[in-house]
PyMOL Python script that loads the backbone (N, CA, C, O; Angstrom):
from pymol import cmd

cmd.read_pdbstr("""\
ATOM      1  N   MET A   1       8.836   4.377   0.856  1.00  0.00           N
ATOM      2  CA  MET A   1       7.698   4.644   1.699  1.00  0.00           C
ATOM      3  C   MET A   1       7.961   4.066   3.084  1.00  0.00           C
ATOM      4  O   MET A   1       8.538   2.986   3.213  1.00  0.00           O
ATOM      5  N   ARG A   2       7.546   4.769   4.093  1.00  0.00           N
ATOM      6  CA  ARG A   2       7.757   4.350   5.471  1.00  0.00           C
ATOM      7  C   ARG A   2       6.879   3.152   5.806  1.00  0.00           C
ATOM      8  O   ARG A   2       5.701   3.112   5.448  1.00  0.00           O
ATOM      9  N   LYS A   3       7.461   2.185   6.492  1.00  0.00           N
ATOM     10  CA  LYS A   3       6.730   0.984   6.866  1.00  0.00           C
ATOM     11  C   LYS A   3       5.840   1.297   8.068  1.00  0.00           C
ATOM     12  O   LYS A   3       6.266   1.954   9.018  1.00  0.00           O
ATOM     13  N   SER A   4       4.613   0.822   8.010  1.00  0.00           N
ATOM     14  CA  SER A   4       3.664   1.031   9.093  1.00  0.00           C
ATOM     15  C   SER A   4       4.050   0.170  10.287  1.00  0.00           C
ATOM     16  O   SER A   4       4.595  -0.922  10.121  1.00  0.00           O
ATOM     17  N   ARG A   5       3.774   0.649  11.467  1.00  0.00           N
ATOM     18  CA  ARG A   5       4.056  -0.162  12.653  1.00  0.00           C
ATOM     19  C   ARG A   5       2.936  -1.160  12.928  1.00  0.00           C
ATOM     20  O   ARG A   5       3.032  -1.969  13.851  1.00  0.00           O
ATOM     21  N   PHE A   6       1.885  -1.101  12.133  1.00  0.00           N
ATOM     22  CA  PHE A   6       0.763  -2.018  12.253  1.00  0.00           C
ATOM     23  C   PHE A   6       0.744  -2.964  11.057  1.00  0.00           C
ATOM     24  O   PHE A   6       1.031  -2.555   9.932  1.00  0.00           O
ATOM     25  N   THR A   7       0.410  -4.214  11.300  1.00  0.00           N
ATOM     26  CA  THR A   7       0.251  -5.166  10.205  1.00  0.00           C
ATOM     27  C   THR A   7      -1.118  -4.965   9.567  1.00  0.00           C
ATOM     28  O   THR A   7      -1.988  -4.292  10.118  1.00  0.00           O
ATOM     29  N   GLU A   8      -1.286  -5.565   8.395  1.00  0.00           N
ATOM     30  CA  GLU A   8      -2.582  -5.458   7.733  1.00  0.00           C
ATOM     31  C   GLU A   8      -3.687  -6.058   8.596  1.00  0.00           C
ATOM     32  O   GLU A   8      -4.800  -5.533   8.646  1.00  0.00           O
ATOM     33  N   ALA A   9      -3.373  -7.171   9.281  1.00  0.00           N
ATOM     34  CA  ALA A   9      -4.369  -7.819  10.140  1.00  0.00           C
ATOM     35  C   ALA A   9      -4.789  -6.898  11.288  1.00  0.00           C
ATOM     36  O   ALA A   9      -5.969  -6.835  11.631  1.00  0.00           O
ATOM     37  N   GLN A  10      -3.826  -6.184  11.885  1.00  0.00           N
ATOM     38  CA  GLN A  10      -4.148  -5.254  12.967  1.00  0.00           C
ATOM     39  C   GLN A  10      -5.000  -4.095  12.457  1.00  0.00           C
ATOM     40  O   GLN A  10      -5.951  -3.678  13.118  1.00  0.00           O
ATOM     41  N   ILE A  11      -4.659  -3.583  11.292  1.00  0.00           N
ATOM     42  CA  ILE A  11      -5.409  -2.465  10.724  1.00  0.00           C
ATOM     43  C   ILE A  11      -6.844  -2.890  10.439  1.00  0.00           C
ATOM     44  O   ILE A  11      -7.786  -2.161  10.750  1.00  0.00           O
ATOM     45  N   ILE A  12      -7.007  -4.061   9.850  1.00  0.00           N
ATOM     46  CA  ILE A  12      -8.357  -4.551   9.552  1.00  0.00           C
ATOM     47  C   ILE A  12      -9.124  -4.786  10.845  1.00  0.00           C
ATOM     48  O   ILE A  12     -10.332  -4.553  10.898  1.00  0.00           O
ATOM     49  N   GLY A  13      -8.437  -5.246  11.889  1.00  0.00           N
ATOM     50  CA  GLY A  13      -9.080  -5.417  13.188  1.00  0.00           C
ATOM     51  C   GLY A  13      -9.572  -4.099  13.758  1.00  0.00           C
ATOM     52  O   GLY A  13     -10.668  -4.036  14.315  1.00  0.00           O
ATOM     53  N   MET A  14      -8.770  -3.036  13.627  1.00  0.00           N
ATOM     54  CA  MET A  14      -9.185  -1.714  14.103  1.00  0.00           C
ATOM     55  C   MET A  14     -10.429  -1.229  13.356  1.00  0.00           C
ATOM     56  O   MET A  14     -11.355  -0.685  13.957  1.00  0.00           O
ATOM     57  N   ILE A  15     -10.435  -1.432  12.051  1.00  0.00           N
ATOM     58  CA  ILE A  15     -11.578  -1.000  11.245  1.00  0.00           C
ATOM     59  C   ILE A  15     -12.832  -1.765  11.653  1.00  0.00           C
ATOM     60  O   ILE A  15     -13.915  -1.186  11.737  1.00  0.00           O
ATOM     61  N   LYS A  16     -12.689  -3.054  11.904  1.00  0.00           N
ATOM     62  CA  LYS A  16     -13.840  -3.867  12.313  1.00  0.00           C
ATOM     63  C   LYS A  16     -14.355  -3.430  13.695  1.00  0.00           C
ATOM     64  O   LYS A  16     -15.562  -3.459  13.935  1.00  0.00           O
ATOM     65  N   GLU A  17     -13.450  -3.025  14.607  1.00  0.00           N
ATOM     66  CA  GLU A  17     -13.883  -2.500  15.915  1.00  0.00           C
ATOM     67  C   GLU A  17     -14.751  -1.261  15.721  1.00  0.00           C
ATOM     68  O   GLU A  17     -15.800  -1.118  16.348  1.00  0.00           O
ATOM     69  N   GLN A  18     -14.299  -0.370  14.845  1.00  0.00           N
ATOM     70  CA  GLN A  18     -15.039   0.864  14.608  1.00  0.00           C
ATOM     71  C   GLN A  18     -16.377   0.568  13.945  1.00  0.00           C
ATOM     72  O   GLN A  18     -17.388   1.188  14.275  1.00  0.00           O
ATOM     73  N   GLU A  19     -16.385  -0.383  13.006  1.00  0.00           N
ATOM     74  CA  GLU A  19     -17.634  -0.726  12.332  1.00  0.00           C
ATOM     75  C   GLU A  19     -18.609  -1.439  13.261  1.00  0.00           C
ATOM     76  O   GLU A  19     -19.818  -1.415  13.032  1.00  0.00           O
ATOM     77  N   ALA A  20     -18.080  -2.082  14.321  1.00  0.00           N
ATOM     78  CA  ALA A  20     -18.933  -2.779  15.285  1.00  0.00           C
ATOM     79  C   ALA A  20     -19.635  -1.809  16.232  1.00  0.00           C
ATOM     80  O   ALA A  20     -20.522  -2.213  16.984  1.00  0.00           O
ATOM     81  N   GLY A  21     -19.249  -0.540  16.203  1.00  0.00           N
ATOM     82  CA  GLY A  21     -19.955   0.439  17.017  1.00  0.00           C
ATOM     83  C   GLY A  21     -19.082   1.237  17.971  1.00  0.00           C
ATOM     84  O   GLY A  21     -19.566   2.181  18.593  1.00  0.00           O
ATOM     85  N   MET A  22     -17.807   0.885  18.104  1.00  0.00           N
ATOM     86  CA  MET A  22     -16.924   1.644  18.981  1.00  0.00           C
ATOM     87  C   MET A  22     -16.637   2.997  18.329  1.00  0.00           C
ATOM     88  O   MET A  22     -16.365   3.046  17.130  1.00  0.00           O
ATOM     89  N   PRO A  23     -16.689   4.077  19.075  1.00  0.00           N
ATOM     90  CA  PRO A  23     -16.404   5.398  18.495  1.00  0.00           C
ATOM     91  C   PRO A  23     -14.988   5.470  17.920  1.00  0.00           C
ATOM     92  O   PRO A  23     -14.053   4.878  18.459  1.00  0.00           O
ATOM     93  N   THR A  24     -14.853   6.193  16.836  1.00  0.00           N
ATOM     94  CA  THR A  24     -13.566   6.308  16.156  1.00  0.00           C
ATOM     95  C   THR A  24     -12.503   6.878  17.080  1.00  0.00           C
ATOM     96  O   THR A  24     -11.365   6.409  17.075  1.00  0.00           O
ATOM     97  N   ALA A  25     -12.855   7.878  17.869  1.00  0.00           N
ATOM     98  CA  ALA A  25     -11.885   8.494  18.774  1.00  0.00           C
ATOM     99  C   ALA A  25     -11.357   7.470  19.777  1.00  0.00           C
ATOM    100  O   ALA A  25     -10.170   7.480  20.102  1.00  0.00           O
ATOM    101  N   GLU A  26     -12.215   6.600  20.262  1.00  0.00           N
ATOM    102  CA  GLU A  26     -11.785   5.597  21.233  1.00  0.00           C
ATOM    103  C   GLU A  26     -10.895   4.540  20.582  1.00  0.00           C
ATOM    104  O   GLU A  26      -9.921   4.097  21.192  1.00  0.00           O
ATOM    105  N   VAL A  27     -11.208   4.135  19.369  1.00  0.00           N
ATOM    106  CA  VAL A  27     -10.360   3.167  18.653  1.00  0.00           C
ATOM    107  C   VAL A  27      -8.975   3.762  18.443  1.00  0.00           C
ATOM    108  O   VAL A  27      -7.965   3.086  18.641  1.00  0.00           O
ATOM    109  N   CYS A  28      -8.931   5.024  18.043  1.00  0.00           N
ATOM    110  CA  CYS A  28      -7.648   5.690  17.807  1.00  0.00           C
ATOM    111  C   CYS A  28      -6.844   5.818  19.096  1.00  0.00           C
ATOM    112  O   CYS A  28      -5.635   5.585  19.101  1.00  0.00           O
ATOM    113  N   ARG A  29      -7.505   6.185  20.178  1.00  0.00           N
ATOM    114  CA  ARG A  29      -6.819   6.330  21.461  1.00  0.00           C
ATOM    115  C   ARG A  29      -6.303   4.979  21.953  1.00  0.00           C
ATOM    116  O   ARG A  29      -5.192   4.885  22.474  1.00  0.00           O
ATOM    117  N   LYS A  30      -7.102   3.952  21.788  1.00  0.00           N
ATOM    118  CA  LYS A  30      -6.741   2.603  22.238  1.00  0.00           C
ATOM    119  C   LYS A  30      -5.496   2.084  21.514  1.00  0.00           C
ATOM    120  O   LYS A  30      -4.650   1.428  22.120  1.00  0.00           O
ATOM    121  N   HIS A  31      -5.389   2.380  20.217  1.00  0.00           N
ATOM    122  CA  HIS A  31      -4.287   1.853  19.421  1.00  0.00           C
ATOM    123  C   HIS A  31      -3.166   2.865  19.198  1.00  0.00           C
ATOM    124  O   HIS A  31      -2.133   2.526  18.620  1.00  0.00           O
ATOM    125  N   GLY A  32      -3.356   4.089  19.646  1.00  0.00           N
ATOM    126  CA  GLY A  32      -2.295   5.094  19.570  1.00  0.00           C
ATOM    127  C   GLY A  32      -2.043   5.634  18.176  1.00  0.00           C
ATOM    128  O   GLY A  32      -0.895   5.714  17.741  1.00  0.00           O
ATOM    129  N   LEU A  33      -3.096   6.004  17.474  1.00  0.00           N
ATOM    130  CA  LEU A  33      -2.924   6.617  16.170  1.00  0.00           C
ATOM    131  C   LEU A  33      -3.905   7.764  16.020  1.00  0.00           C
ATOM    132  O   LEU A  33      -4.891   7.860  16.751  1.00  0.00           O
ATOM    133  N   SER A  34      -3.621   8.630  15.063  1.00  0.00           N
ATOM    134  CA  SER A  34      -4.494   9.791  14.857  1.00  0.00           C
ATOM    135  C   SER A  34      -5.709   9.388  14.034  1.00  0.00           C
ATOM    136  O   SER A  34      -5.717   8.354  13.366  1.00  0.00           O
ATOM    137  N   GLN A  35      -6.731  10.228  14.101  1.00  0.00           N
ATOM    138  CA  GLN A  35      -7.940   9.940  13.333  1.00  0.00           C
ATOM    139  C   GLN A  35      -7.673  10.033  11.834  1.00  0.00           C
ATOM    140  O   GLN A  35      -8.261   9.292  11.047  1.00  0.00           O
ATOM    141  N   GLY A  36      -6.785  10.945  11.443  1.00  0.00           N
ATOM    142  CA  GLY A  36      -6.434  11.048  10.023  1.00  0.00           C
ATOM    143  C   GLY A  36      -5.806   9.764   9.504  1.00  0.00           C
ATOM    144  O   GLY A  36      -6.126   9.298   8.411  1.00  0.00           O
ATOM    145  N   THR A  37      -4.904   9.199  10.307  1.00  0.00           N
ATOM    146  CA  THR A  37      -4.276   7.926   9.934  1.00  0.00           C
ATOM    147  C   THR A  37      -5.308   6.818   9.884  1.00  0.00           C
ATOM    148  O   THR A  37      -5.284   5.983   8.980  1.00  0.00           O
ATOM    149  N   PHE A  38      -6.221   6.805  10.855  1.00  0.00           N
ATOM    150  CA  PHE A  38      -7.263   5.781  10.867  1.00  0.00           C
ATOM    151  C   PHE A  38      -8.089   5.847   9.597  1.00  0.00           C
ATOM    152  O   PHE A  38      -8.351   4.816   8.977  1.00  0.00           O
ATOM    153  N   TYR A  39      -8.508   7.050   9.195  1.00  0.00           N
ATOM    154  CA  TYR A  39      -9.341   7.172   8.002  1.00  0.00           C
ATOM    155  C   TYR A  39      -8.552   6.862   6.730  1.00  0.00           C
ATOM    156  O   TYR A  39      -9.124   6.396   5.744  1.00  0.00           O
ATOM    157  N   LYS A  40      -7.241   7.119   6.747  1.00  0.00           N
ATOM    158  CA  LYS A  40      -6.408   6.732   5.608  1.00  0.00           C
ATOM    159  C   LYS A  40      -6.360   5.209   5.495  1.00  0.00           C
ATOM    160  O   LYS A  40      -6.479   4.659   4.401  1.00  0.00           O
ATOM    161  N   PHE A  41      -6.186   4.533   6.631  1.00  0.00           N
ATOM    162  CA  PHE A  41      -6.217   3.070   6.648  1.00  0.00           C
ATOM    163  C   PHE A  41      -7.580   2.558   6.190  1.00  0.00           C
ATOM    164  O   PHE A  41      -7.669   1.598   5.426  1.00  0.00           O
ATOM    165  N   LYS A  42      -8.641   3.211   6.667  1.00  0.00           N
ATOM    166  CA  LYS A  42      -9.992   2.759   6.334  1.00  0.00           C
ATOM    167  C   LYS A  42     -10.260   2.904   4.843  1.00  0.00           C
ATOM    168  O   LYS A  42     -10.936   2.061   4.253  1.00  0.00           O
ATOM    169  N   SER A  43      -9.737   3.963   4.224  1.00  0.00           N
ATOM    170  CA  SER A  43      -9.953   4.126   2.785  1.00  0.00           C
ATOM    171  C   SER A  43      -9.210   3.066   1.989  1.00  0.00           C
ATOM    172  O   SER A  43      -9.655   2.670   0.911  1.00  0.00           O
ATOM    173  N   LYS A  44      -8.081   2.604   2.510  1.00  0.00           N
ATOM    174  CA  LYS A  44      -7.301   1.599   1.795  1.00  0.00           C
ATOM    175  C   LYS A  44      -7.788   0.181   2.086  1.00  0.00           C
ATOM    176  O   LYS A  44      -7.901  -0.635   1.171  1.00  0.00           O
ATOM    177  N   TYR A  45      -8.077  -0.118   3.354  1.00  0.00           N
ATOM    178  CA  TYR A  45      -8.387  -1.480   3.770  1.00  0.00           C
ATOM    179  C   TYR A  45      -9.854  -1.711   4.119  1.00  0.00           C
ATOM    180  O   TYR A  45     -10.219  -2.827   4.488  1.00  0.00           O
ATOM    181  N   GLY A  46     -10.698  -0.701   4.014  1.00  0.00           N
ATOM    182  CA  GLY A  46     -12.094  -0.842   4.384  1.00  0.00           C
ATOM    183  C   GLY A  46     -12.809  -1.893   3.542  1.00  0.00           C
ATOM    184  O   GLY A  46     -12.691  -1.897   2.316  1.00  0.00           O
ATOM    185  N   GLY A  47     -13.546  -2.778   4.192  1.00  0.00           N
ATOM    186  CA  GLY A  47     -14.286  -3.816   3.496  1.00  0.00           C
ATOM    187  C   GLY A  47     -13.471  -5.028   3.117  1.00  0.00           C
ATOM    188  O   GLY A  47     -13.970  -5.919   2.430  1.00  0.00           O
ATOM    189  N   MET A  48     -12.207  -5.082   3.557  1.00  0.00           N
ATOM    190  CA  MET A  48     -11.335  -6.204   3.208  1.00  0.00           C
ATOM    191  C   MET A  48     -11.241  -7.198   4.355  1.00  0.00           C
ATOM    192  O   MET A  48     -11.483  -6.876   5.518  1.00  0.00           O
ATOM    193  N   GLU A  49     -10.885  -8.401   3.985  1.00  0.00           N
ATOM    194  CA  GLU A  49     -10.491  -9.419   4.957  1.00  0.00           C
ATOM    195  C   GLU A  49      -8.970  -9.511   4.904  1.00  0.00           C
ATOM    196  O   GLU A  49      -8.336  -8.919   4.031  1.00  0.00           O
ATOM    197  N   VAL A  50      -8.390 -10.255   5.841  1.00  0.00           N
ATOM    198  CA  VAL A  50      -6.935 -10.358   5.913  1.00  0.00           C
ATOM    199  C   VAL A  50      -6.375 -10.983   4.635  1.00  0.00           C
ATOM    200  O   VAL A  50      -5.323 -10.560   4.155  1.00  0.00           O
ATOM    201  N   SER A  51      -7.053 -11.974   4.082  1.00  0.00           N
ATOM    202  CA  SER A  51      -6.565 -12.614   2.856  1.00  0.00           C
ATOM    203  C   SER A  51      -6.580 -11.636   1.680  1.00  0.00           C
ATOM    204  O   SER A  51      -5.698 -11.675   0.823  1.00  0.00           O
ATOM    205  N   ASP A  52      -7.577 -10.767   1.643  1.00  0.00           N
ATOM    206  CA  ASP A  52      -7.635  -9.758   0.583  1.00  0.00           C
ATOM    207  C   ASP A  52      -6.462  -8.790   0.700  1.00  0.00           C
ATOM    208  O   ASP A  52      -5.888  -8.384  -0.310  1.00  0.00           O
ATOM    209  N   ALA A  53      -6.107  -8.422   1.920  1.00  0.00           N
ATOM    210  CA  ALA A  53      -4.990  -7.505   2.132  1.00  0.00           C
ATOM    211  C   ALA A  53      -3.678  -8.148   1.689  1.00  0.00           C
ATOM    212  O   ALA A  53      -2.815  -7.468   1.134  1.00  0.00           O
ATOM    213  N   ALA A  54      -3.517  -9.450   1.927  1.00  0.00           N
ATOM    214  CA  ALA A  54      -2.311 -10.149   1.490  1.00  0.00           C
ATOM    215  C   ALA A  54      -2.228 -10.161  -0.039  1.00  0.00           C
ATOM    216  O   ALA A  54      -1.152  -9.973  -0.608  1.00  0.00           O
ATOM    217  N   LYS A  55      -3.367 -10.382  -0.701  1.00  0.00           N
ATOM    218  CA  LYS A  55      -3.392 -10.360  -2.162  1.00  0.00           C
ATOM    219  C   LYS A  55      -3.051  -8.968  -2.682  1.00  0.00           C
ATOM    220  O   LYS A  55      -2.322  -8.832  -3.666  1.00  0.00           O
ATOM    221  N   LEU A  56      -3.578  -7.926  -2.021  1.00  0.00           N
ATOM    222  CA  LEU A  56      -3.290  -6.550  -2.417  1.00  0.00           C
ATOM    223  C   LEU A  56      -1.795  -6.268  -2.310  1.00  0.00           C
ATOM    224  O   LEU A  56      -1.217  -5.663  -3.212  1.00  0.00           O
ATOM    225  N   LYS A  57      -1.170  -6.693  -1.231  1.00  0.00           N
ATOM    226  CA  LYS A  57       0.265  -6.478  -1.035  1.00  0.00           C
ATOM    227  C   LYS A  57       1.065  -7.188  -2.123  1.00  0.00           C
ATOM    228  O   LYS A  57       2.018  -6.622  -2.658  1.00  0.00           O
ATOM    229  N   ALA A  58       0.686  -8.424  -2.455  1.00  0.00           N
ATOM    230  CA  ALA A  58       1.389  -9.163  -3.499  1.00  0.00           C
ATOM    231  C   ALA A  58       1.252  -8.461  -4.848  1.00  0.00           C
ATOM    232  O   ALA A  58       2.219  -8.378  -5.607  1.00  0.00           O
ATOM    233  N   LEU A  59       0.059  -7.957  -5.148  1.00  0.00           N
ATOM    234  CA  LEU A  59      -0.143  -7.242  -6.409  1.00  0.00           C
ATOM    235  C   LEU A  59       0.651  -5.938  -6.463  1.00  0.00           C
ATOM    236  O   LEU A  59       1.192  -5.582  -7.509  1.00  0.00           O
ATOM    237  N   GLU A  60       0.722  -5.220  -5.326  1.00  0.00           N
ATOM    238  CA  GLU A  60       1.502  -3.982  -5.287  1.00  0.00           C
ATOM    239  C   GLU A  60       2.982  -4.270  -5.508  1.00  0.00           C
ATOM    240  O   GLU A  60       3.661  -3.521  -6.210  1.00  0.00           O
ATOM    241  N   ASP A  61       3.490  -5.356  -4.910  1.00  0.00           N
ATOM    242  CA  ASP A  61       4.897  -5.722  -5.101  1.00  0.00           C
ATOM    243  C   ASP A  61       5.179  -6.100  -6.551  1.00  0.00           C
ATOM    244  O   ASP A  61       6.191  -5.695  -7.121  1.00  0.00           O
ATOM    245  N   GLU A  62       4.275  -6.881  -7.144  1.00  0.00           N
ATOM    246  CA  GLU A  62       4.450  -7.277  -8.534  1.00  0.00           C
ATOM    247  C   GLU A  62       4.394  -6.062  -9.455  1.00  0.00           C
ATOM    248  O   GLU A  62       5.168  -5.974 -10.408  1.00  0.00           O
ATOM    249  N   ASN A  63       3.493  -5.130  -9.184  1.00  0.00           N
ATOM    250  CA  ASN A  63       3.376  -3.918  -9.992  1.00  0.00           C
ATOM    251  C   ASN A  63       4.655  -3.087  -9.917  1.00  0.00           C
ATOM    252  O   ASN A  63       5.115  -2.566 -10.933  1.00  0.00           O
ATOM    253  N   ALA A  64       5.230  -2.959  -8.721  1.00  0.00           N
ATOM    254  CA  ALA A  64       6.475  -2.206  -8.569  1.00  0.00           C
ATOM    255  C   ALA A  64       7.608  -2.872  -9.357  1.00  0.00           C
ATOM    256  O   ALA A  64       8.412  -2.192  -9.995  1.00  0.00           O
ATOM    257  N   LYS A  65       7.663  -4.188  -9.308  1.00  0.00           N
ATOM    258  CA  LYS A  65       8.703  -4.924 -10.050  1.00  0.00           C
ATOM    259  C   LYS A  65       8.546  -4.699 -11.553  1.00  0.00           C
ATOM    260  O   LYS A  65       9.532  -4.465 -12.251  1.00  0.00           O
ATOM    261  N   LEU A  66       7.315  -4.768 -12.052  1.00  0.00           N
ATOM    262  CA  LEU A  66       7.069  -4.559 -13.475  1.00  0.00           C
ATOM    263  C   LEU A  66       7.399  -3.133 -13.909  1.00  0.00           C
ATOM    264  O   LEU A  66       7.898  -2.918 -15.014  1.00  0.00           O
ATOM    265  N   LYS A  67       7.123  -2.166 -13.047  1.00  0.00           N
ATOM    266  CA  LYS A  67       7.461  -0.776 -13.367  1.00  0.00           C
ATOM    267  C   LYS A  67       8.971  -0.597 -13.478  1.00  0.00           C
ATOM    268  O   LYS A  67       9.453   0.111 -14.361  1.00  0.00           O
ATOM    269  N   ARG A  68       9.729  -1.251 -12.564  1.00  0.00           N
ATOM    270  CA  ARG A  68      11.195  -1.176 -12.636  1.00  0.00           C
ATOM    271  C   ARG A  68      11.707  -1.817 -13.921  1.00  0.00           C
ATOM    272  O   ARG A  68      12.604  -1.278 -14.569  1.00  0.00           O
ATOM    273  N   LEU A  69      11.138  -2.975 -14.296  1.00  0.00           N
ATOM    274  CA  LEU A  69      11.553  -3.645 -15.529  1.00  0.00           C
ATOM    275  C   LEU A  69      11.266  -2.773 -16.752  1.00  0.00           C
ATOM    276  O   LEU A  69      12.091  -2.689 -17.663  1.00  0.00           O
ATOM    277  N   LEU A  70      10.108  -2.131 -16.774  1.00  0.00           N
ATOM    278  CA  LEU A  70       9.759  -1.255 -17.881  1.00  0.00           C
ATOM    279  C   LEU A  70      10.718  -0.064 -17.965  1.00  0.00           C
ATOM    280  O   LEU A  70      11.156   0.304 -19.055  1.00  0.00           O
ATOM    281  N   ALA A  71      11.038   0.525 -16.839  1.00  0.00           N
ATOM    282  CA  ALA A  71      11.958   1.666 -16.823  1.00  0.00           C
ATOM    283  C   ALA A  71      13.341   1.244 -17.330  1.00  0.00           C
ATOM    284  O   ALA A  71      13.969   1.979 -18.092  1.00  0.00           O
ATOM    285  N   ASP A  72      13.814   0.073 -16.914  1.00  0.00           N
ATOM    286  CA  ASP A  72      15.113  -0.420 -17.391  1.00  0.00           C
ATOM    287  C   ASP A  72      15.086  -0.646 -18.898  1.00  0.00           C
ATOM    288  O   ASP A  72      16.036  -0.292 -19.596  1.00  0.00           O
ATOM    289  N   GLN A  73      14.007  -1.230 -19.399  1.00  0.00           N
ATOM    290  CA  GLN A  73      13.880  -1.492 -20.828  1.00  0.00           C
ATOM    291  C   GLN A  73      13.843  -0.191 -21.623  1.00  0.00           C
ATOM    292  O   GLN A  73      14.457  -0.097 -22.686  1.00  0.00           O
ATOM    293  N   MET A  74      13.136   0.799 -21.122  1.00  0.00           N
ATOM    294  CA  MET A  74      13.064   2.086 -21.818  1.00  0.00           C
ATOM    295  C   MET A  74      14.431   2.766 -21.833  1.00  0.00           C
ATOM    296  O   MET A  74      14.806   3.389 -22.826  1.00  0.00           O
ATOM    297  N   LEU A  75      15.169   2.647 -20.739  1.00  0.00           N
ATOM    298  CA  LEU A  75      16.518   3.214 -20.676  1.00  0.00           C
ATOM    299  C   LEU A  75      17.430   2.525 -21.677  1.00  0.00           C
ATOM    300  O   LEU A  75      18.220   3.184 -22.353  1.00  0.00           O
ATOM    301  N   ASP A  76      17.327   1.206 -21.778  1.00  0.00           N
ATOM    302  CA  ASP A  76      18.122   0.465 -22.758  1.00  0.00           C
ATOM    303  C   ASP A  76      17.799   0.927 -24.175  1.00  0.00           C
ATOM    304  O   ASP A  76      18.703   1.076 -24.997  1.00  0.00           O
ATOM    305  N   ASN A  77      16.534   1.154 -24.467  1.00  0.00           N
ATOM    306  CA  ASN A  77      16.138   1.618 -25.799  1.00  0.00           C
ATOM    307  C   ASN A  77      16.735   2.983 -26.115  1.00  0.00           C
ATOM    308  O   ASN A  77      17.192   3.217 -27.233  1.00  0.00           O
ATOM    309  N   VAL A  78      16.735   3.879 -25.144  1.00  0.00           N
ATOM    310  CA  VAL A  78      17.297   5.221 -25.357  1.00  0.00           C
ATOM    311  C   VAL A  78      18.791   5.127 -25.626  1.00  0.00           C
ATOM    312  O   VAL A  78      19.306   5.811 -26.511  1.00  0.00           O
ATOM    313  N   VAL A  79      19.485   4.293 -24.876  1.00  0.00           N
ATOM    314  CA  VAL A  79      20.937   4.136 -25.060  1.00  0.00           C
ATOM    315  C   VAL A  79      21.234   3.560 -26.439  1.00  0.00           C
ATOM    316  O   VAL A  79      22.146   4.029 -27.120  1.00  0.00           O
ATOM    317  N   LEU A  80      20.482   2.557 -26.855  1.00  0.00           N
ATOM    318  CA  LEU A  80      20.699   1.961 -28.174  1.00  0.00           C
ATOM    319  C   LEU A  80      20.431   2.959 -29.287  1.00  0.00           C
ATOM    320  O   LEU A  80      21.177   3.001 -30.265  1.00  0.00           O
ATOM    321  N   LYS A  81      19.386   3.761 -29.160  1.00  0.00           N
ATOM    322  CA  LYS A  81      19.094   4.772 -30.185  1.00  0.00           C
ATOM    323  C   LYS A  81      20.205   5.809 -30.262  1.00  0.00           C
ATOM    324  O   LYS A  81      20.561   6.257 -31.351  1.00  0.00           O
ATOM    325  N   ASP A  82      20.756   6.194 -29.113  1.00  0.00           N
ATOM    326  CA  ASP A  82      21.852   7.145 -29.097  1.00  0.00           C
ATOM    327  C   ASP A  82      23.096   6.561 -29.779  1.00  0.00           C
ATOM    328  O   ASP A  82      23.775   7.251 -30.540  1.00  0.00           O
ATOM    329  N   LEU A  83      23.385   5.300 -29.504  1.00  0.00           N
ATOM    330  CA  LEU A  83      24.549   4.667 -30.114  1.00  0.00           C
ATOM    331  C   LEU A  83      24.388   4.520 -31.625  1.00  0.00           C
ATOM    332  O   LEU A  83      25.337   4.750 -32.375  1.00  0.00           O
ATOM    333  N   LEU A  84      23.216   4.147 -32.065  1.00  0.00           N
ATOM    334  CA  LEU A  84      22.970   3.980 -33.494  1.00  0.00           C
ATOM    335  C   LEU A  84      22.935   5.335 -34.217  1.00  0.00           C
ATOM    336  O   LEU A  84      23.327   5.428 -35.380  1.00  0.00           O
ATOM    337  N   GLY A  85      22.485   6.343 -33.555  1.00  0.00           N
ATOM    338  CA  GLY A  85      22.405   7.673 -34.169  1.00  0.00           C
ATOM    339  C   GLY A  85      23.762   8.312 -34.335  1.00  0.00           C
ATOM    340  O   GLY A  85      23.930   9.136 -35.234  1.00  0.00           O
ATOM    341  N   LYS A  86      24.742   7.974 -33.511  1.00  0.00           N
ATOM    342  CA  LYS A  86      26.075   8.574 -33.592  1.00  0.00           C
ATOM    343  C   LYS A  86      26.955   7.897 -34.620  1.00  0.00           C
ATOM    344  O   LYS A  86      27.981   8.455 -35.010  1.00  0.00           O
ATOM    345  N   SER A  87      26.583   6.712 -35.069  1.00  0.00           N
ATOM    346  CA  SER A  87      27.422   5.956 -36.018  1.00  0.00           C
ATOM    347  C   SER A  87      27.442   6.582 -37.404  1.00  0.00           C
ATOM    348  O   SER A  87      28.100   6.063 -38.306  1.00  0.00           O
TER     349      SER A  87
END
""", "prot")
cmd.dss("prot")
cmd.show_as("cartoon", "prot")
cmd.util.cbc("prot")
cmd.orient("prot")
């Protein structure tokens, strides 16, 4: 996945500007992003604080690691079954 050029803190700051009353178009123009991107960020980070975003990132990283471990384990099981079946 492509890395965002904005940090979680910057994204949350943009959302808070919009929630404070600044028009969405002006927030997007000020920070140089499209409205579609802004609303995508808002759906992911809306209602969060910076600490919550850090926790979310840590959980996403841990989930990805666990998925890789599970895939490796399943592959090992398939290889072992194939070896035992050919004997």
